[in-house]
TORGU-281911 format. One line per 3 residues: number of its first residue (from 0); their letters; for each residue x, y, z of C-alpha. Coordinates in steps of 0.25 Angstrom, whole numbers. Last residue first. Layout:
<rs>
NUM) a) X/Y/Z  ...
</rs>
This chain:
<rs>
508) eri) -31/36/-6  -37/50/-5  -43/60/-15
505) fmt) -51/71/-9  -62/81/-14  -69/73/-25
502) grp) -82/78/-28  -83/72/-42  -76/58/-42
499) vev) -61/59/-46  -55/57/-60  -41/54/-62
496) rma) -29/61/-68  -16/53/-67  -2/59/-65
493) gpt) 12/52/-65  17/39/-59  8/27/-60
490) leg) -4/26/-50  -8/12/-47  -23/9/-44
487) syv) -35/16/-39  -39/30/-42  -50/40/-39
484) vgl) -59/30/-31  -72/35/-26  -80/46/-19
481) wrg) -76/43/-5  -83/53/5  -73/63/12
478) lvd) -83/74/13  -75/82/2  -76/70/-7
475) yan) -67/58/-8  -59/52/-19  -51/39/-18
472) lql) -37/36/-23  -32/22/-23  -17/18/-23
469) nia) -6/11/-30  7/19/-34  16/21/-45
466) rds) 25/33/-44  25/48/-44  10/49/-43
463) rit) 0/60/-48  -15/59/-47  -23/70/-54
460) aht) -38/72/-49  -51/73/-57  -65/77/-53
457) mgp) -63/90/-46  -69/92/-33  -56/94/-25
454) lhd) -44/97/-35  -36/84/-36  -21/82/-37
451) itv) -18/68/-31  -3/66/-28  4/53/-27
448) tgg) 18/53/-22  29/42/-20  39/43/-9
445) qlg) 38/28/-4  28/32/7  18/37/-4
442) erv) 14/52/-4  0/57/-7  -4/71/-11
439) dla) -19/74/-10  -22/87/-15  -32/98/-12
436) ise) -35/94/2  -26/104/9  -30/116/0
433) ltg) -45/113/1  -44/114/16  -49/102/24
430) rpt) -62/94/24  -69/103/34  -82/96/39
427) ldk) -94/104/33  -104/92/33  -118/97/29
424) gvf) -130/95/38  -133/110/36  -122/116/28
421) aph) -131/122/17  -140/129/27  -129/138/31
418) nap) -125/137/45  -110/136/43  -110/149/35
415) yrn) -109/150/20  -97/157/13  -98/160/-2
412) ikf) -87/161/-13  -85/168/-26  -80/164/-40
409) vst) -68/156/-36  -55/156/-43  -44/147/-38
406) glp) -36/146/-51  -22/144/-44  -19/142/-30
403) iqg) -5/144/-25  0/132/-18  5/132/-3
400) qta) -8/126/2  -14/116/-8  -20/122/-21
397) vrd) -32/115/-27  -30/112/-41  -32/115/-56
394) kgv) -41/128/-55  -38/131/-40  -45/127/-27
391) psv) -35/133/-16  -45/144/-13  -38/155/-5
388) ykw) -46/159/8  -45/171/16  -53/174/29
385) vvt) -52/186/39  -48/197/29  -51/210/37
382) sdr) -58/221/29  -66/227/40  -79/221/36
379) tve) -71/207/37  -65/200/25  -66/186/20
376) vfv) -57/182/8  -58/171/-2  -47/169/-13
373) gqd) -50/161/-25  -41/170/-33  -51/174/-44
370) glc) -62/174/-34  -57/183/-23  -69/178/-14
367) ala) -74/187/-3  -80/185/10  -84/198/17
364) ngn) -86/198/32  -99/203/39  -101/191/48
361) pqr) -112/186/39  -102/187/27  -103/197/15
358) twg) -100/190/2  -89/192/-8  -86/189/-23
355) svi) -75/185/-33  -75/183/-49  -64/191/-56
352) qav) -53/201/-53  -51/198/-38  -42/207/-31
349) frd) -39/208/-16  -24/207/-15  -20/214/-2
346) gpp) -9/225/-4  -19/236/-2  -31/232/7
343) aay) -41/222/2  -54/228/-3  -66/226/5
340) rwt) -78/236/3  -90/240/11  -102/249/9
337) ltd) -98/254/-4  -101/267/-10  -111/274/-20
334) ply) -122/264/-16  -131/266/-23  -135/265/-38
331) tgr) -131/277/-46  -140/289/-50  -130/299/-45
328) egl) -138/302/-32  -138/287/-29  -148/277/-34
325) mys) -156/268/-25  -159/253/-25  -174/250/-22
322) gta) -178/245/-9  -191/253/-8  -185/263/2
319) dlt) -173/265/-6  -161/256/-7  -146/259/-7
316) pvi) -137/248/-11  -126/244/0  -113/240/-6
313) edl) -102/230/-3  -89/228/-10  -78/218/-9
310) ssy) -66/223/-16  -57/219/-27  -45/227/-32
307) ngg) -41/232/-46  -35/245/-46  -38/260/-43
304) prr) -51/260/-52  -56/245/-52  -52/238/-64
301) vgn) -57/225/-58  -61/228/-44  -67/214/-41
298) nfi) -79/221/-33  -85/209/-25  -99/215/-22
295) tin) -107/215/-10  -121/221/-10  -128/225/3
292) geg) -141/217/7  -136/212/20  -124/220/25
289) ptg) -120/211/36  -126/197/32  -140/193/37
286) rpi) -146/195/23  -137/193/12  -127/203/6
283) wra) -131/205/-8  -122/201/-19  -112/206/-30
280) dhq) -102/195/-33  -92/201/-43  -87/214/-47
277) gfl) -79/218/-60  -76/232/-54  -88/238/-46
274) qqd) -87/253/-41  -89/261/-54  -92/276/-51
271) sst) -79/281/-57  -83/274/-70  -95/284/-71
268) grg) -109/284/-66  -124/284/-69  -124/278/-83
265) ynk) -129/264/-79  -116/257/-81  -108/269/-75
262) png) -115/265/-62  -104/254/-60  -105/247/-46
259) wry) -120/246/-43  -133/242/-50  -147/241/-44
256) via) -161/239/-50  -159/231/-63  -172/226/-67
253) gts) -176/211/-69  -190/214/-63  -192/204/-52
250) rki) -177/201/-51  -173/215/-48  -159/216/-53
247) vii) -147/221/-46  -134/225/-53  -119/225/-50
244) eni) -109/232/-58  -95/232/-65  -101/231/-79
241) ghv) -96/217/-83  -96/212/-68  -111/213/-67
238) slm) -114/208/-53  -128/204/-52  -139/206/-41
235) ved) -153/200/-42  -164/206/-34  -176/200/-27
232) rep) -174/210/-16  -176/200/-5  -170/189/-13
229) hyr) -157/196/-17  -151/188/-28  -136/187/-32
226) vsn) -129/186/-46  -114/188/-49  -105/188/-60
223) lhl) -112/195/-72  -103/198/-84  -110/210/-90
220) wdp) -103/213/-103  -99/199/-106  -97/203/-121
217) yst) -85/211/-115  -85/226/-118  -85/230/-104
214) gan) -96/236/-95  -108/243/-100  -113/243/-115
211) idl) -126/235/-111  -129/246/-101  -137/238/-90
208) lep) -151/243/-87  -157/247/-73  -148/259/-73
205) hes) -157/265/-84  -157/280/-85  -142/281/-83
202) lvg) -140/272/-95  -148/280/-105  -154/271/-115
199) fna) -153/262/-127  -158/248/-125  -158/246/-140
196) glp) -150/255/-150  -153/268/-155  -147/276/-144
193) dan) -135/267/-145  -124/268/-134  -133/269/-121
190) qiv) -137/255/-119  -146/248/-109  -147/233/-105
187) her) -157/226/-96  -163/215/-104  -150/210/-109
184) adw) -146/208/-94  -156/196/-93  -163/193/-80
181) ewv) -170/179/-79  -179/172/-69  -185/158/-68
178) veg) -175/151/-77  -178/136/-75  -167/126/-72
175) sda) -162/113/-76  -152/102/-71  -156/95/-59
172) gvp) -171/99/-59  -175/113/-61  -167/124/-54
169) rve) -174/138/-55  -165/147/-62  -164/162/-60
166) vir) -157/169/-72  -148/181/-74  -144/183/-89
163) efw) -131/190/-93  -127/196/-107  -115/192/-115
160) lst) -113/200/-128  -109/192/-141  -99/192/-153
157) drk) -89/201/-147  -76/203/-156  -81/216/-162
154) ttd) -81/222/-148  -93/226/-140  -98/238/-132
151) rrg) -110/242/-140  -121/234/-134  -135/241/-137
148) lkn) -144/229/-136  -143/228/-152  -128/227/-150
145) asd) -130/215/-141  -138/208/-151  -127/210/-162
142) isi) -117/206/-152  -124/193/-150  -130/189/-137
139) syw) -124/181/-125  -128/174/-113  -122/174/-99
136) aml) -130/169/-87  -131/172/-72  -138/163/-63
133) mvn) -149/163/-52  -153/150/-46  -167/146/-40
130) gnp) -167/141/-26  -179/150/-22  -170/159/-14
127) mve) -161/161/-27  -147/155/-29  -137/163/-36
124) vdh) -127/160/-46  -114/167/-51  -104/166/-62
121) htt) -110/161/-75  -122/155/-82  -122/154/-97
118) gvl) -135/158/-103  -149/157/-100  -156/153/-113
115) pgp) -143/146/-117  -146/135/-106  -143/136/-91
112) ryt) -135/124/-86  -141/121/-72  -136/109/-63
109) wrv) -144/105/-51  -142/96/-39  -128/92/-41
106) sgd) -123/82/-31  -111/87/-23  -116/83/-9
103) wni) -119/97/-6  -128/98/-18  -123/105/-31
100) iev) -132/115/-37  -127/118/-51  -125/129/-61
97) vgg) -120/128/-75  -115/137/-87  -103/144/-80
94) gva) -99/154/-90  -84/158/-90  -79/171/-85
91) gni) -68/180/-90  -77/189/-99  -84/177/-104
88) ipg) -77/164/-106  -85/156/-115  -97/147/-112
85) saa) -100/136/-102  -93/125/-109  -87/118/-97
82) lkg) -98/122/-89  -95/131/-77  -103/129/-64
79) arl) -111/138/-55  -114/132/-41  -126/132/-32
76) iag) -121/124/-20  -129/113/-12  -129/114/3
73) ddl) -144/115/5  -143/130/7  -136/133/-6
70) lmt) -121/136/-7  -116/145/-19  -107/144/-31
67) alg) -103/154/-41  -94/151/-54  -96/143/-63
64) sky) -87/134/-56  -82/121/-63  -92/111/-66
61) qsp) -94/96/-62  -97/100/-48  -92/97/-34
58) wth) -97/103/-21  -87/104/-9  -87/104/6
55) vlq) -80/108/19  -66/112/14  -58/119/25
52) gdt) -54/133/22  -55/137/36  -67/146/33
49) dil) -74/133/28  -74/128/14  -85/125/4
46) ytt) -80/121/-10  -86/120/-24  -80/111/-34
43) ttf) -79/111/-49  -66/119/-50  -61/131/-58
40) tps) -69/142/-52  -68/138/-37  -82/136/-30
37) flt) -82/142/-16  -90/140/-4  -85/146/10
34) ygp) -90/140/23  -94/148/35  -88/157/46
31) qtr) -86/172/43  -72/175/46  -69/184/58
28) sad) -65/175/70  -60/164/60  -49/174/54
25) htl) -45/165/43  -34/169/32  -27/160/22
22) vgv) -38/150/21  -35/141/9  -23/143/-1
19) tqa) -9/149/-1  -3/146/13  11/145/10
16) hlv) 18/133/17  25/126/6  25/138/-4
13) gvs) 40/138/-8  41/123/-7  30/122/-18
10) avl) 15/119/-20  14/111/-8  8/97/-7
7) vil) 6/90/7  7/75/9  -4/65/12
4) rif) 0/51/14  2/38/5  4/23/9
1) im) 5/14/-3  0/0/0
</rs>
């Protein structure tokens, strides 16, 4: 019998003891307790960790992230996935094309692939109080059709213009859905370039309409990246990345009733009035949380005057006695100033060019995701960092401690308290940190070495041996349940790629 034991793998001698991944900062007395959910961009697995960075659960999928994921009250997740052929790269993003509800045990309850009448779903998802799902979808029209709508800012290379559609879908069966509500941006446009053309009007007289020539010259001129629903106000809020603005839609009428971040878009301001720069993740602070009803925005700060830096912004819209959004003296939607902002002090890098988001926590802290880096940060109201986590889950591997993680993008994160309904009756036993269970490295007593390179949740692994050896390798899920035999027999020197059961987290002898 060959006896093997676990050894530690390090990236190189120079970084033997460097702490590069996992929890880097944790002030337990000031951190919001709970469990953090995240779905790395380039993998098929969704992870739930505690504030010590310990893995407590995973949900497998056959699709890479597409991008948002959220926890449902019964322990399932609502997850956007990316089809292999979900459409072209559009202004730096790839369409998702599929949405799933995955149960706690990893079984798929619902899979929805919208047809061409809806478009290509992308970025964000929202669950409604009635269990319906709200999605964003791209669809394209020809340049000729766009010109007839008043579009003028195109290039000769453009063959289409991309519009956005918001749909509310009622899940039907295991793989279908009924669209019960729809909002189409094409029905809410205006232009001031051609007095004889369609949709002509004075921008400043119609803040409820979107200037079809606003923003950049990209075909994907709107590029929505977040959708949230406010049940008490029956409103839908969108982050419109392409025009550096957030908008609020009255769901019962489809009318745009509020917008903020760039009043130049509706003819009531100049470039100096712009406050959002490539923003993501606009959301209302939920009831019972400090600042409830306020709006939080991850302001990426792309091309921000004075230099690129990101900030966590919070605003308080001004409402009149009827609950309608108020305009200021200059005719722009209030407020003129922020209620709160976090931007790291000079010398501390706090810049995320893409994706990202933040949420206000029950204890008043802000939990942020620097999405392009896979870095999670929790800061207090007085801007003290009390928790920092660097995801080790990369595009091709999970980094062990001492390695520099690569390709660790995460769209955004959510933290849930221990008393959340999803966790009732669930096993939340810590299973070890992701960086410590990323690789199984085994050494024979006679000096031979076998390594197993496996990204948790992926359906393949690479086995490497420096000599011939007989052994059997078994797959286990995050709860330690046996899933099957991965390999049994004699290994020859070299590398071998093997398939592993879906949901595999550990590979052991």
